[in-house]
C-alpha positions in Angstrom: 245.3 57.9 -160.4 245.5 59.7 -164.1 241.8 58.7 -164.8 241.2 60.9 -161.6 243.5 64.0 -162.4 241.8 64.0 -165.8 238.1 63.6 -164.8 239.3 66.5 -162.3 240.8 68.5 -164.9 238.0 68.0 -167.6 235.7 69.3 -164.2 237.7 72.2 -163.9 237.5 73.2 -167.5 233.9 72.7 -167.6 233.4 75.2 -164.6 236.0 77.6 -166.1 234.1 77.9 -169.4 230.8 77.8 -167.6 232.3 80.9 -165.4 234.0 82.3 -168.5 230.2 82.1 -170.4 228.5 83.8 -167.1 231.1 86.6 -166.9 230.6 87.3 -171.0 227.2 87.1 -170.6 227.1 89.7 -167.5 229.5 91.8 -169.5 227.0 92.2 -172.4 224.1 92.8 -170.0 226.1 95.3 -168.3 227.4 97.0 -171.9 223.8 97.0 -173.1 222.2 98.1 -169.0 220.9 101.4 -168.5 223.7 103.3 -167.5 224.0 105.6 -164.2 223.8 108.8 -165.3 220.8 110.6 -163.7 220.9 113.9 -165.9 222.2 114.8 -169.5 226.1 115.9 -169.7 228.0 117.2 -172.3 230.9 115.3 -173.4 233.8 117.0 -175.2 236.0 114.7 -177.3 239.2 116.5 -178.3 240.9 116.0 -181.8 243.5 112.9 -181.3 241.6 111.7 -178.5 241.5 107.8 -177.8 238.6 105.4 -176.1 241.0 105.2 -172.9 240.7 109.0 -172.3 237.3 109.0 -173.1 236.2 106.3 -170.8 238.0 107.6 -168.1 236.2 111.3 -168.4 233.0 109.1 -168.5 233.6 107.0 -165.4 234.7 110.6 -163.8 231.2 112.0 -164.4 229.6 109.0 -163.6 228.3 108.2 -166.9 229.4 104.6 -167.1 230.1 102.2 -164.1 233.5 100.5 -165.5 236.0 102.0 -168.1 237.5 98.9 -168.9 234.0 97.3 -170.1 233.5 100.1 -172.2 236.6 100.0 -174.0 236.1 95.9 -174.5 232.6 96.4 -175.6 233.7 99.5 -178.2 236.8 97.2 -179.4 234.5 93.9 -180.0 231.8 96.3 -181.7 234.8 97.3 -184.3 234.6 101.0 -182.8 237.4 101.7 -181.0 239.4 103.2 -184.0 236.2 105.2 -185.1 236.1 108.1 -182.5 234.8 111.3 -183.4 236.3 114.6 -182.0 233.4 116.8 -181.1 231.0 117.9 -178.5 228.4 115.2 -177.9 225.0 115.0 -175.7 225.1 112.1 -173.5 220.9 111.3 -172.3 220.5 110.3 -168.9 220.6 106.6 -168.3 222.3 105.9 -171.5 223.9 102.6 -171.9 227.5 102.2 -172.7 226.6 101.0 -176.0 224.8 103.7 -176.7 227.5 106.2 -175.6 229.9 104.3 -178.2 227.8 104.7 -180.7 226.9 108.4 -180.3 230.8 109.4 -180.0 231.6 107.1 -183.1 228.9 108.1 -185.1 229.9 111.2 -186.8 228.2 114.2 -187.8 227.9 117.6 -186.5 228.4 118.2 -182.5 225.1 117.8 -180.5 226.0 120.0 -177.7 228.6 122.3 -176.3 229.0 126.1 -177.6 227.6 127.6 -180.8 228.1 131.1 -182.6 225.0 132.5 -184.0 225.6 135.2 -186.3 222.1 137.2 -186.6 221.5 139.4 -189.8 218.6 141.5 -188.5 216.5 144.2 -190.1 218.3 147.2 -188.2 221.4 145.6 -186.7 223.6 142.5 -186.9 224.0 140.7 -183.5 226.8 137.8 -182.7 225.8 135.6 -179.6 227.8 133.1 -178.2 225.6 130.2 -176.6 226.0 127.4 -174.5 223.4 124.2 -174.1 222.4 123.4 -171.1 222.5 119.7 -170.9 219.8 119.3 -168.0 217.4 121.3 -170.0 218.4 121.4 -173.5 218.1 124.9 -173.9 220.9 127.3 -175.0 222.2 129.9 -172.5 223.7 132.9 -174.0 227.0 133.6 -172.8 227.7 136.8 -174.5 226.5 138.6 -177.5 227.8 141.9 -179.0 227.4 144.0 -182.2 230.2 143.7 -184.4 229.8 147.1 -186.4 229.7 148.9 -182.8 231.6 146.5 -180.4 234.7 145.0 -180.2 234.2 140.7 -179.9 234.3 140.0 -176.1 236.9 137.4 -174.4 234.0 134.6 -174.5 234.1 135.2 -178.5 237.8 134.6 -179.1 238.0 131.6 -177.0 235.0 129.7 -178.4 236.5 130.5 -182.3 239.6 128.8 -180.8 237.7 125.7 -180.0 237.5 122.8 -182.8 233.9 121.5 -181.6 232.1 125.1 -181.6 229.5 125.1 -184.0 228.2 128.0 -185.9 224.8 129.1 -187.5 223.5 132.2 -189.7 220.1 133.4 -188.8 218.6 135.4 -191.3 215.7 137.5 -190.2 212.3 138.0 -192.1 212.3 141.6 -194.2 216.1 141.7 -194.6 217.5 143.2 -198.0 219.9 141.0 -199.9 222.6 143.9 -199.5 222.2 143.4 -196.0 223.1 139.7 -195.9 225.4 140.2 -198.4 227.3 142.7 -196.1 226.9 140.1 -192.9 228.3 137.5 -194.9 231.6 139.3 -196.2 232.1 140.5 -192.4 231.9 136.8 -191.2 235.6 135.7 -191.3 235.2 131.9 -190.9 233.5 131.8 -194.7 235.6 132.2 -197.5 235.2 133.7 -201.1 233.5 136.5 -202.7 230.2 137.3 -203.4 227.9 139.7 -205.6 224.7 141.3 -204.4 221.7 138.1 -204.9 218.4 139.4 -206.6 216.3 140.9 -204.0 213.9 138.5 -202.6 215.7 135.2 -203.6 217.1 134.5 -200.1 215.1 132.6 -197.4 215.3 134.3 -194.0 216.1 131.1 -191.7 218.6 129.4 -189.5 221.8 128.1 -191.5 224.3 126.1 -190.1 227.6 126.9 -191.3 231.5 125.0 -191.0 234.8 127.1 -190.9 235.9 127.4 -194.4 232.3 127.1 -196.0 232.1 129.7 -199.2 229.9 132.6 -198.8 228.8 131.6 -202.2 227.5 127.8 -201.2 225.5 129.9 -198.0 224.1 132.2 -200.6 223.1 129.2 -203.1 221.3 127.1 -199.9 219.3 130.5 -199.1 218.4 130.8 -202.8 217.7 127.0 -203.0 215.5 127.1 -200.2 213.4 130.3 -201.2 212.6 128.7 -204.6 211.3 125.9 -202.6 208.9 128.0 -200.5 208.1 130.2 -203.6 206.9 127.3 -205.5 205.0 125.8 -202.7 203.1 129.2 -202.2 202.3 129.7 -206.0 201.0 126.4 -206.1 198.7 126.5 -203.4 197.5 129.8 -204.1 193.5 131.1 -204.1 192.2 130.9 -207.2 191.0 134.7 -207.4 194.4 135.8 -206.1 195.1 139.1 -208.6 198.8 138.1 -209.2 200.1 136.8 -212.9 203.1 135.0 -211.6 205.3 133.6 -208.7 207.7 136.9 -209.1 204.5 139.0 -208.3 203.8 136.9 -205.6 207.5 137.2 -204.6 207.0 141.0 -204.7 203.9 141.3 -202.8 205.2 139.0 -200.0 208.0 141.3 -199.6 205.7 144.5 -198.9 203.6 142.5 -196.7 206.5 141.3 -194.7 207.8 145.1 -194.5 204.3 146.4 -193.4 203.8 144.2 -190.4 205.4 142.1 -187.8 202.4 140.6 -186.4 201.9 137.0 -187.6 198.1 136.9 -187.0 197.7 140.4 -189.3 199.7 138.9 -192.6 196.5 138.0 -194.2 194.5 140.8 -193.7 197.2 143.0 -194.7 197.7 140.6 -197.8 193.8 141.6 -198.6 194.0 145.1 -198.5 196.7 145.1 -201.0 194.4 142.4 -203.1 191.7 144.4 -202.8 193.2 147.6 -204.0 194.8 145.6 -207.1 191.3 143.9 -208.1 189.8 147.7 -208.0 193.1 149.3 -209.9 194.1 151.1 -206.9 197.7 152.5 -206.4 199.2 150.4 -203.1 200.4 153.4 -201.5 202.8 151.6 -198.8 205.6 153.5 -197.3 208.1 150.6 -197.5 208.4 150.9 -201.1 209.0 154.4 -200.6 211.8 153.7 -198.6 213.1 151.1 -200.7 213.1 153.9 -203.5 215.2 156.1 -201.4 218.0 153.4 -200.0 217.6 150.8 -202.6 217.9 147.9 -200.1 221.4 149.4 -198.8 221.4 150.2 -195.2 218.7 151.3 -193.2 216.9 154.5 -193.6 216.8 155.4 -189.9 214.6 158.2 -190.1 211.0 159.1 -191.1 210.2 159.7 -194.6 209.9 163.4 -196.1 206.8 164.4 -198.2 209.2 165.0 -201.1 210.1 161.2 -201.1 206.6 160.4 -200.9 206.0 162.5 -204.3 209.5 161.4 -205.6 209.2 159.1 -209.0 211.2 156.0 -208.3 210.7 152.6 -209.7 209.3 151.3 -206.4 207.6 154.4 -205.0 203.7 153.0 -204.9 202.3 156.2 -204.4 203.3 157.2 -207.8 203.3 154.1 -209.7 200.6 151.4 -210.8 200.3 148.6 -209.0 203.5 146.1 -208.2 207.0 147.6 -208.2 209.3 145.7 -210.4 211.2 143.8 -207.9 210.8 142.6 -204.5 211.9 145.3 -201.4 213.3 142.6 -199.2 213.5 138.7 -198.4 210.4 137.5 -197.4 209.8 134.4 -195.4 207.3 131.1 -195.6 204.2 133.0 -193.4 204.3 136.0 -195.7 204.8 134.2 -198.9 201.6 132.1 -197.8 199.8 135.4 -197.0 200.0 136.9 -200.4 199.2 133.4 -201.7 195.9 133.3 -199.5 194.7 136.6 -198.3 191.8 137.0 -196.1 188.6 137.9 -197.9 188.0 141.2 -196.4 186.3 144.3 -197.4 189.4 146.6 -196.3 191.2 148.7 -198.4 193.0 150.8 -196.2 195.2 150.5 -192.8 197.2 152.3 -190.4 199.6 151.6 -187.4 197.5 151.8 -184.3 200.0 152.3 -181.6 200.1 148.7 -180.4 202.5 147.1 -183.1 199.6 146.5 -185.1 197.1 148.1 -187.6 194.0 149.7 -187.6 191.7 148.3 -191.0 188.7 150.5 -192.5 186.5 150.2 -195.5 186.1 153.9 -196.4 188.3 156.6 -196.4 186.5 158.4 -193.8 187.0 155.3 -191.5 190.3 155.5 -192.4 190.7 159.2 -191.8 189.6 158.7 -188.0 192.3 156.1 -187.5 195.0 157.9 -188.8 193.8 161.0 -186.4 194.0 158.3 -183.5 197.2 157.4 -184.6 198.8 160.8 -184.7 197.3 161.6 -181.3 199.2 158.6 -180.1 202.3 159.7 -181.8 202.0 163.3 -180.3 201.2 161.7 -176.9 204.7 159.9 -177.1 206.7 162.7 -178.2 205.5 164.4 -175.1 206.4 161.9 -172.6 
């Protein structure tokens, strides 16, 4: 009898172990299998949350099929206590294993809300944007000019959220004073800064965090510009009429201010290169404007004849060659254009009314182009 009991017990134990092994294998397979999520979602993990709350949220949103299995898997992988606060993009079909990795990996939030502080040539703009998980694109929720408008409620709401991301987007052609002034008015940054040297900042988008120092942001911009300038100088054409990387930076800043049309930059650069080769004055209006404003603010009006004749260190109608400093912060494309201008016979250009320019090789051709431009200006003034 005892032998039969022992035999049955052993049989039951074997069956139980077999079943347990099957359950474990099934659990592992389910944990690693493609999940039920049909489209991406943005998962917010609040500071102080835990795997239980996260798994419940994921279950409610149809991202996982079994919250208990999710928690067991996280615990088995020794990740249950590594949960990070933030907003995380969970892709369609993500497995439970992949989701655990996403919410425990750390780093910046990958979805949710961002605030973009835009430093433009003519104005500042603050944008509140939210990522649409389905398209992977940001959608603007609110925007305002901080110099002219009160912050909307949407801005105040996201500023209070711990997982909001922040970026500072600096446009090509802004002056160093404009960047300094903008950073001083971004209240999530700390510390004082002096005005950086003109041209030393790389126009780009920079992610920042609450409490970052303004000086650290400036340093990142300067380091980025040093890399871009070194690369442009290294790749310059053999016959480019420039004696140093600093001269290339100065010329690039003039190109940046002269045209916003990407495909024109190398043509504009060729005009200035040809003029420098021939010992002609550059005669470019943006240098006159910089002589008036010295990069502080925006002129906001047309140039006067007296200003075109005024002797300033930057007025290229008066001085020979390049001005002593850049007149703005040029971007990569203008640096590359200054280093490798197109080969053209052009020595003149003027606006053509389309946003671009008309180029000419002779003064007679240039005067015709100027006459057309004056006619366009007159027609616009009468509309």
